All heavy atoms as an XYZ file, in Angstrom:
688
protein
N      94.158     68.597     97.057
C      94.261     69.386     95.807
C      95.704     70.037     95.726
O      96.098     70.609     96.731
C      93.135     70.417     95.692
C      93.041     71.124     94.293
S      91.631     72.192     94.077
C      90.324     71.012     94.335
N      96.309     69.880     94.589
C      97.563     70.572     94.320
C      97.390     71.982     93.676
O      96.763     72.074     92.642
C      98.402     69.700     93.443
C      98.954     68.403     94.022
O      98.979     68.294     95.268
N      99.137     67.363     93.315
N      97.737     72.973     94.451
C      97.516     74.359     94.109
C      98.803     75.036     93.774
O      99.683     75.081     94.701
C      96.589     75.091     95.127
C      95.331     74.410     95.280
C      96.396     76.515     94.657
C      94.556     74.874     96.470
N      98.966     75.741     92.662
C     100.137     76.566     92.366
C      99.683     78.075     92.483
O      98.823     78.461     91.701
C     100.694     76.299     91.004
C     101.769     77.283     90.513
C     103.023     77.182     91.455
C     102.181     76.903     89.134
N     100.367     78.843     93.358
C     100.040     80.264     93.422
C     101.414     80.870     92.883
O     102.472     80.546     93.425
C      99.832     80.737     94.847
C      98.515     80.030     95.436
C      99.689     82.159     94.863
C      98.333     80.290     96.896
N     101.223     81.726     91.841
C     102.418     82.221     91.227
C     102.251     83.726     91.064
O     101.277     84.278     90.965
C     102.699     81.554     89.886
O     103.829     82.081     89.304
C     101.531     81.730     88.956
N     103.518     84.436     91.246
C     103.487     85.868     91.086
C     104.864     86.314     90.749
O     105.936     85.752     91.090
C     103.081     86.587     92.360
O     103.008     88.026     92.148
C     103.970     86.372     93.554
N     104.868     87.304     89.897
C     106.136     88.001     89.489
C     106.671     88.871     90.581
O     107.910     89.063     90.788
C     105.990     88.734     88.226
C     107.197     89.576     87.760
C     108.201     88.887     87.117
C     107.315     90.908     88.026
C     109.372     89.520     86.686
C     108.461     91.581     87.717
C     109.431     90.980     87.028
O     110.519     91.744     86.647
N     105.713     89.544     91.242
C     106.049     90.452     92.353
C     106.480     89.681     93.613
O     106.643     88.553     93.534
C     104.815     91.374     92.592
C     104.622     92.221     91.325
C     103.284     93.011     91.553
O     102.409     92.650     92.096
N     103.335     94.193     90.934
N     106.492     90.420     94.684
C     106.952     89.710     95.969
C     107.635     90.539     96.950
O     108.141     90.081     97.961
N     107.684     91.897     96.592
C     108.354     92.854     97.438
C     107.515     93.276     98.651
O     106.408     92.714     98.777
N     107.897     94.165     99.438
C     107.160     94.674    100.632
C     105.901     95.340    100.171
O     106.037     96.508     99.796
C     108.012     95.501    101.540
C     108.952     94.660    102.347
S     109.374     95.590    103.757
C     110.298     94.375    104.632
N     104.827     94.690    100.169
C     103.594     95.365     99.883
C     102.419     94.474    100.463
O     102.559     93.286    100.816
C     103.376     95.340     98.382
N     101.224     95.126    100.427
C     100.081     94.459    101.008
C      99.684     93.204    100.172
O      99.222     92.170    100.726
N      99.873     93.309     98.889
C      99.593     92.211     97.999
C     100.449     90.997     98.289
O      99.847     89.844     98.217
C      99.707     92.657     96.559
O     101.024     93.094     96.253
N     101.609     91.230     98.627
C     102.588     90.135     99.034
C     102.105     89.375    100.256
O     101.936     88.234    100.309
C     103.950     90.644     99.272
O     104.539     91.208     98.082
C     104.903     89.537     99.692
N     101.649     90.257    101.239
C     101.056     89.648    102.403
C      99.773     88.744    102.145
O      99.529     87.791    102.729
C     100.717     90.661    103.555
C     102.047     91.154    104.150
C     101.827     92.307    105.155
O     100.987     93.153    104.920
N     102.488     92.329    106.220
N      98.956     89.272    101.337
C      97.724     88.742    100.917
C      97.981     87.339    100.207
O      97.300     86.372    100.566
C      96.904     89.544     99.968
O      96.511     90.708    100.696
N      98.987     87.325     99.359
C      99.367     86.000     98.668
C      99.901     85.125     99.738
O      99.484     83.930     99.734
C     100.455     86.269     97.560
C      99.713     87.200     96.476
C     100.974     85.005     96.993
C     100.816     87.798     95.471
N     100.619     85.466    100.652
C     101.119     84.592    101.678
C     100.039     84.116    102.533
O      99.799     82.883    102.809
C     102.200     85.347    102.550
C     102.517     84.377    103.786
C     103.192     83.286    103.657
C     102.261     85.033    105.033
C     103.536     82.617    104.796
C     102.614     84.222    106.172
C     103.251     82.979    106.035
N      99.062     85.044    102.875
C      97.917     84.505    103.816
C      97.092     83.500    103.040
O      96.522     82.506    103.610
C      97.068     85.677    104.216
C      97.883     86.667    105.207
C      97.683     87.957    105.160
C      98.734     86.127    106.178
C      98.333     88.841    106.059
C      99.422     86.958    107.135
C      99.257     88.342    107.014
O      99.916     89.140    107.919
N      96.959     83.751    101.744
C      96.120     82.858    100.917
C      96.712     81.414    100.911
O      96.132     80.465    101.146
C      95.973     83.399     99.503
C      95.318     82.464     98.426
C      93.868     82.113     98.917
C      95.338     83.057     97.061
N      98.168     81.429    100.559
C      98.863     80.227    100.509
C      98.845     79.414    101.932
O      98.520     78.226    102.093
C     100.366     80.443    100.146
N      98.999     80.248    102.978
C      98.940     79.636    104.297
C      97.601     79.072    104.721
O      97.431     77.895    105.264
C      99.318     80.722    105.327
C      99.584     80.320    106.728
C     100.101     81.440    107.670
C     100.213     80.833    108.974
N     100.885     81.822    109.911
N      96.503     79.757    104.269
C      95.163     79.360    104.626
C      94.753     78.156    103.934
O      94.175     77.218    104.442
N      95.169     78.063    102.564
C      94.836     76.818    101.776
C      95.689     75.668    102.266
O      95.100     74.589    102.368
C      95.239     77.168    100.248
C      94.215     78.175     99.605
C      94.828     78.487     98.239
C      92.875     77.533     99.459
N      96.879     75.874    102.717
C      97.690     74.843    103.171
C      97.153     74.268    104.525
O      97.043     73.025    104.765
C      99.165     75.206    103.432
N      96.547     75.130    105.320
C      96.015     74.778    106.636
C      94.689     73.966    106.488
O      94.357     73.217    107.380
C      95.775     75.917    107.558
O      94.625     76.748    107.068
N      94.097     74.099    105.295
C      92.874     73.271    105.020
C      93.218     71.986    104.372
O      92.213     71.246    103.854
C      91.980     74.144    104.021
C      91.562     75.455    104.547
C      90.413     75.230    105.581
C      89.820     76.559    106.061
N      88.887     76.360    107.244
N      94.368     71.653    104.303
C      94.806     70.344    103.774
C      95.298     70.287    102.323
O      95.592     69.199    101.809
N      95.280     71.344    101.617
C      95.741     71.417    100.310
C      97.258     71.440    100.155
O      97.932     71.982    101.079
C      95.141     72.565     99.495
C      93.720     72.593     99.480
N      93.014     71.809     98.680
C      92.789     73.430    100.167
C      91.672     72.060     98.870
N      91.530     72.990     99.802
N      97.817     70.828     99.091
C      99.298     70.990     98.924
C      99.573     72.208     98.172
O      99.004     72.346     97.009
C      99.755     69.740     98.185
C     101.206     69.779     97.889
C     102.025     69.818     99.243
O     101.945     68.860    100.020
N     102.799     70.898     99.412
N     100.159     73.199     98.699
C     100.310     74.485     98.058
C     101.754     74.670     97.665
O     102.675     74.468     98.417
C      99.876     75.677     99.128
C     100.191     76.987     98.335
C      98.430     75.548     99.418
N     101.939     74.972     96.368
C     103.143     75.393     95.807
C     103.190     76.899     95.460
O     102.274     77.379     94.875
C     103.411     74.677     94.556
C     103.415     73.063     94.815
C     102.206     72.370     94.738
C     104.518     72.408     95.046
C     102.160     71.058     94.919
C     104.545     71.054     95.346
C     103.280     70.352     95.205
O     103.379     68.950     95.517
N     104.162     77.576     95.975
C     104.253     78.885     95.733
C     105.410     79.307     94.825
O     106.561     79.174     95.085
C     104.562     79.653     97.078
C     104.603     81.150     97.070
C     103.300     81.768     96.572
C     104.861     81.727     98.371
N     104.988     79.724     93.581
C     106.039     80.033     92.534
C     106.400     81.410     92.672
O     105.518     82.318     92.425
N     107.603     81.743     92.996
C     108.036     83.137     93.135
C     109.540     83.282     92.831
O     110.184     82.256     92.748
C     107.712     83.715     94.556
S     108.524     82.812     95.848
N     109.974     84.574     92.577
C     111.404     84.728     92.317
C     112.225     84.650     93.478
O     111.754     84.945     94.733
C     111.552     86.046     91.599
C     110.875     86.184     90.254
C     111.038     87.521     89.566
N     110.348     88.589     90.414
C     110.861     89.604     90.819
N     112.240     89.953     90.401
N     110.251     90.453     91.640
N     113.411     84.182     93.367
C     114.361     83.950     94.537
C     114.720     85.405     95.074
O     114.862     86.341     94.305
C     115.604     83.277     94.046
C     116.542     82.947     95.087
C     117.578     81.945     94.636
C     118.454     81.475     95.772
N     117.835     80.812     96.762
N     114.706     85.395     96.400
C     115.270     86.629     97.077
C     114.128     87.629     97.387
O     114.421     88.728     97.844
N     112.926     87.274     97.043
C     111.801     88.252     97.334
C     111.412     88.059     98.723
O     111.573     87.132     99.533
C     110.672     87.905     96.418
O     110.183     86.552     96.551
C     111.072     88.091     95.000
N     110.645     89.062     99.179
C     110.032     89.057    100.546
C     109.023     87.913    100.738
O     108.934     87.250    101.704
C     109.486     90.392    100.893
C     109.071     90.543    102.342
C     109.773     90.221    103.498
C     107.721     91.024    102.804
N     108.925     90.529    104.565
C     107.675     90.938    104.148
C     106.689     91.428    102.076
C     106.633     91.409    104.906
C     105.616     91.974    102.836
C     105.555     91.873    104.231
N     108.361     87.616     99.614
C     107.340     86.647     99.583
C     108.038     85.234     99.892
O     107.560     84.467    100.692
C     106.698     86.584     98.276
C     105.513     85.497     98.152
C     104.519     85.657     99.180
C     104.907     85.622     96.779
N     109.177     85.091     99.220
C     109.800     83.855     99.531
C     110.280     83.787    101.046
O     110.157     82.663    101.560
C     111.197     83.757     98.639
C     111.950     82.494     98.859
C     113.339     82.414     98.157
O     113.993     83.549     98.151
O     113.727     81.445     97.588
N     110.749     84.879    101.558
C     111.145     84.845    103.006
C     109.837     84.671    103.792
O     110.027     83.776    104.765
C     111.652     86.225    103.290
C     112.192     86.369    104.656
C     112.763     87.640    105.023
O     113.343     88.293    104.079
O     112.701     88.142    106.191
N     108.738     85.197    103.569
C     107.539     84.921    104.399
C     107.094     83.486    104.203
O     106.786     82.818    105.284
C     106.396     85.803    103.823
C     106.302     87.175    104.145
C     105.227     87.931    103.456
C     106.269     87.495    105.647
N     107.181     82.844    103.091
C     106.792     81.474    102.888
C     107.651     80.446    103.637
O     107.241     79.328    103.940
C     106.757     81.109    101.383
N     108.837     80.876    103.900
C     109.732     79.922    104.658
C     109.254     79.723    106.110
O     109.690     78.740    106.731
C     111.214     80.349    104.680
O     111.330     81.645    105.220
C     111.789     80.348    103.203
N     108.370     80.614    106.515
C     107.806     80.506    107.895
C     106.845     79.337    108.000
O     106.533     78.914    109.110
C     107.266     81.794    108.304
C     108.135     82.956    108.328
C     107.364     84.239    108.585
O     106.285     84.303    109.025
N     108.038     85.352    108.288
N     106.293     78.842    106.950
C     105.287     77.793    106.975
C     105.765     76.594    106.294
O     105.989     76.611    105.010
C     103.896     78.337    106.290
C     102.804     77.394    106.421
O     103.048     76.148    106.588
O     101.732     77.889    106.656
N     106.084     75.456    107.096
C     106.604     74.326    106.501
C     105.657     73.574    105.481
O     106.013     72.650    104.820
C     106.969     73.421    107.676
C     105.970     73.962    108.740
C     105.843     75.383    108.430
N     104.340     74.042    105.471
C     103.286     73.311    104.646
C     103.257     73.988    103.187
O     102.570     73.575    102.336
C     101.997     73.386    105.285
C     101.840     72.644    106.695
O     102.460     71.482    106.662
N     101.400     73.177    107.558
N     104.139     75.100    103.056
C     104.032     75.610    101.723
C     105.414     75.298    101.021
O     106.547     75.433    101.577
C     104.022     77.235    101.869
C     102.706     77.740    102.441
C     104.233     77.827    100.470
C     102.682     79.111    102.764
N     105.262     74.713     99.810
C     106.396     74.417     99.025
C     106.880     75.586     98.143
O     106.094     75.979     97.392
C     106.265     73.078     98.124
C     107.395     72.837     97.350
C     105.800     71.946     99.075
N     108.061     76.117     98.270
C     108.527     77.183     97.555
C     109.119     76.550     96.170
O     109.921     75.877     96.259
C     109.514     78.020     98.257
C     108.895     78.589     99.573
C     110.008     79.191     97.423
C     109.870     79.136    100.517
N     108.599     77.170     95.124
C     109.170     76.766     93.796
C     109.779     78.000     93.225
O     109.149     79.013     92.934
C     108.043     76.310     92.843
C     108.579     75.831     91.579
C     107.391     75.130     93.558
N     111.051     78.045     93.281
C     111.847     79.211     92.660
C     111.555     79.268     91.140
O     111.957     78.305     90.481
C     113.325     79.135     93.037
O     113.520     79.100     94.368
C     114.059     80.283     92.462
N     111.149     80.341     90.736
C     110.943     80.541     89.308
C     111.606     81.769     88.725
O     111.721     82.771     89.510
C     109.350     80.616     88.919
C     108.675     79.327     89.415
S     106.835     79.498     89.167
C     106.806     79.156     87.457
N     112.072     81.820     87.548
C     112.847     82.968     86.951
C     111.831     84.037     86.611
O     112.059     85.168     87.048
C     113.525     82.546     85.739
C     114.553     81.463     85.952
C     115.603     82.005     86.779
O     116.170     83.112     86.654
N     116.095     81.211     87.813
N     110.753     83.734     85.882
C     109.849     84.783     85.471
C     110.445     86.060     85.080
O     110.312     87.126     85.615
C     108.814     85.084     86.612
C     107.927     83.876     86.915
S     106.634     84.334     88.000
C     107.276     83.511     89.510
N     111.383     86.035     84.060
C     112.188     87.165     83.549
C     111.358     88.194     82.967
O     111.566     89.455     83.198
C     113.231     86.660     82.626
C     114.249     85.843     83.257
C     115.288     85.272     82.237
C     116.271     84.484     82.847
N     117.370     84.069     82.040
N     110.346     87.894     82.174
C     109.442     88.883     81.470
C     108.047     88.332     81.523
O     107.867     87.215     81.479
C     109.891     89.091     79.995
C     111.194     89.654     79.865
C     111.572     90.072     78.333
C     111.200     88.983     77.426
N     111.568     89.360     76.115
N     107.080     89.342     81.531
C     105.729     88.921     81.382
C     105.457     88.646     80.085
O     105.998     89.130     79.106
C     104.872     90.111     81.928
C     104.964     90.581     83.323
C     104.057     91.731     83.667
C     104.362     92.142     85.160
N     103.455     93.327     85.501
N     104.559     87.563     79.789
C     104.147     87.213     78.448
C     105.225     86.694     77.585
O     105.203     86.849     76.328
C     103.378     88.357     77.765
C     102.275     88.937     78.634
C     102.330     90.183     78.986
C     101.097     88.104     79.002
C     101.318     90.788     79.817
C     100.072     88.679     79.770
C     100.182     89.891     80.123
N     106.235     86.051     78.163
C     107.242     85.506     77.366
C     107.015     84.003     77.239
O     106.495     83.344     78.035
C     108.636     85.681     77.892
O     108.861     84.960     79.084
N     107.459     83.445     76.100
C     107.392     82.070     75.872
C     108.227     81.216     76.889
O     107.850     80.143     77.403
C     107.827     81.551     74.441
C     106.945     82.083     73.330
C     107.528     81.724     71.994
C     105.598     81.495     73.532
N     109.258     81.710     77.293
C     110.137     81.230     78.329
C     109.384     81.086     79.693
O     109.422     79.994     80.286
C     111.372     82.032     78.560
C     112.491     81.474     79.479
C     113.683     82.315     79.477
O     114.281     82.508     78.467
O     114.037     82.720     80.580
N     108.674     82.152     80.038
C     107.844     82.004     81.301
C     106.588     81.077     81.200
O     106.421     80.322     82.122
C     107.231     83.483     81.596
O     108.278     84.305     82.061
N     106.069     80.968     80.032
C     104.937     80.010     79.747
C     105.504     78.625     79.891
O     104.901     77.804     80.663
C     104.307     80.316     78.384
C     103.541     81.533     78.479
C     103.368     79.042     78.049
C     103.192     82.150     77.024
N     106.674     78.387     79.336
C     107.249     76.997     79.435
C     107.588     76.650     80.813
O     107.272     75.596     81.346
C     108.481     76.830     78.521
C     109.117     75.461     78.594
C     110.311     75.354     77.686
C     110.943     74.060     77.834
N     110.871     73.187     79.013
N     108.142     77.687     81.557
C     108.501     77.506     82.974
C     107.234     77.090     83.756
O     107.312     76.188     84.594
C     109.094     78.725     83.569
C     109.564     78.600     85.004
C     110.243     79.946     85.439
O     109.765     80.990     85.055
O     111.188     79.744     86.212
N     106.150     77.740     83.575
C     104.886     77.373     84.325
C     104.488     76.063     83.967
O     103.983     75.291     84.803
C     103.815     78.534     84.059
C     104.040     79.750     84.800
N     104.956     80.661     84.458
C     103.341     80.150     85.948
C     104.880     81.660     85.473
N     103.819     81.392     86.251
N     104.441     75.792     82.638
C     103.992     74.325     82.197
C     104.863     73.320     82.839
O     104.293     72.270     83.234
C     104.026     74.280     80.697
S     102.788     75.218     79.810
N     106.148     73.516     82.966
C     107.042     72.472     83.583
C     106.601     72.240     84.998
O     106.601     71.113     85.499
C     108.371     72.899     83.428
C     108.952     72.904     81.985
O     108.390     72.251     81.093
O     110.014     73.485     81.671
N     106.335     73.273     85.711
C     106.026     73.239     87.194
C     104.691     72.557     87.431
O     104.557     71.642     88.200
C     106.044     74.630     87.916
C     105.380     74.609     89.279
C     107.406     75.245     87.887
N     103.712     72.913     86.458
C     102.405     72.258     86.494
C     102.494     70.781     86.343
O     101.893     70.015     87.015
C     101.477     72.915     85.434
C     101.245     74.392     85.887
C     100.242     72.081     85.273
C     100.514     75.235     84.730
N     103.245     70.372     85.358
C     103.611     68.904     85.146
C     104.274     68.243     86.253
O     103.904     67.153     86.715
C     104.185     68.747     83.780
C     103.381     69.034     82.606
C     104.144     68.871     81.257
C     103.511     69.248     80.043
N     104.342     69.217     78.826
N     105.256     68.822     86.683
C     106.164     68.183     87.715
C     105.431     67.952     89.009
O     105.544     66.891     89.565
C     107.331     69.149     88.015
C     108.283     68.576     89.050
C     109.563     69.468     89.288
C     110.411     68.881     90.393
N     111.565     69.750     90.507
N     104.555     68.913     89.394
C     103.814     68.735     90.653
C     102.419     68.440     90.486
O     101.657     68.439     91.499
C     103.971     70.141     91.459
C     105.389     70.458     91.843
C     106.047     71.475     91.117
C     106.071     69.754     92.788
C     107.414     71.785     91.583
C     107.340     70.068     93.245
C     108.064     71.046     92.510
O     109.333     71.338     92.889
N     101.975     68.052     89.351
C     100.667     67.543     89.024
C      99.612     68.521     89.642
O      98.703     68.094     90.416
C     100.404     66.183     89.606
C     101.329     65.166     88.978
C     101.130     63.763     89.466
C     102.110     62.888     88.721
N     102.587     61.734     89.519
N      99.781     69.798     89.233
C      98.981     70.943     89.732
C      97.549     70.811     89.179
O      97.237     70.544     87.973
C      99.462     72.251     89.323
C     100.951     72.413     89.875
C      98.673     73.406     89.729
C     101.014     72.452     91.354
N      96.513     70.949     90.062
C      95.096     70.916     89.821
C      94.579     72.426     89.453
O      93.744     72.578     88.614
C      94.269     70.393     90.949
C      94.630     68.980     91.254
O      94.582     68.125     90.317
O      94.978     68.649     92.312
N      95.112     73.382     90.191
C      94.597     74.731     90.088
C      95.766     75.671     90.034
O      96.634     75.538     90.908
C      93.619     75.113     91.118
C      92.346     74.290     91.083
C      93.263     76.653     91.069
C      91.302     74.558     92.093
N      95.830     76.637     89.136
C      96.740     77.789     89.240
C      96.087     79.010     89.545
O      95.175     79.419     88.898
C      97.385     77.801     87.809
C      98.418     79.042     87.808
C      98.178     76.579     87.356
N      96.676     79.722     90.555
C      96.171     81.055     90.906
C      97.342     81.997     90.553
O      98.378     82.024     91.231
C      95.931     81.140     92.459
C      95.493     82.552     92.903
O      96.288     83.364     93.007
N      94.184     82.685     93.052
N      97.144     82.651     89.437
C      98.236     83.518     88.893
C      97.894     84.955     89.369
O      96.967     85.479     89.067
C      98.288     83.422     87.441
N      98.925     85.560     90.140
C      98.810     86.820     90.649
C      99.670     87.787     89.769
O     100.659     87.293     89.302
C      99.293     87.057     92.009
C      98.507     86.103     92.963
C      97.194     86.693     93.358
O      96.998     87.925     93.477
N      96.162     85.861     93.563
N      99.353     88.980     89.583
C     100.131     90.035     88.798
C     100.348     89.476     87.523
O     101.650     89.468     87.136
C     101.300     90.623     89.502
O     102.262     89.701     89.777
């Protein structure tokens, strides 16, 4: 299954670790996991530790913007995503 986990946040916080553990766990079960996050976040750094997680750099400039919706739709189409897990 192709799973996109996406979040605007990603700084040093317990939620960031939880998102990483979720992605890592799903990838270890054989799912193709794509992690949509902003460039330069701690979450991006954590995800580079697991070669089974595909990091998808996303802008996510504002919440609830048409630009962000389009960005998500483009990623979903490009990677043929089956499930989206949207955090924050």
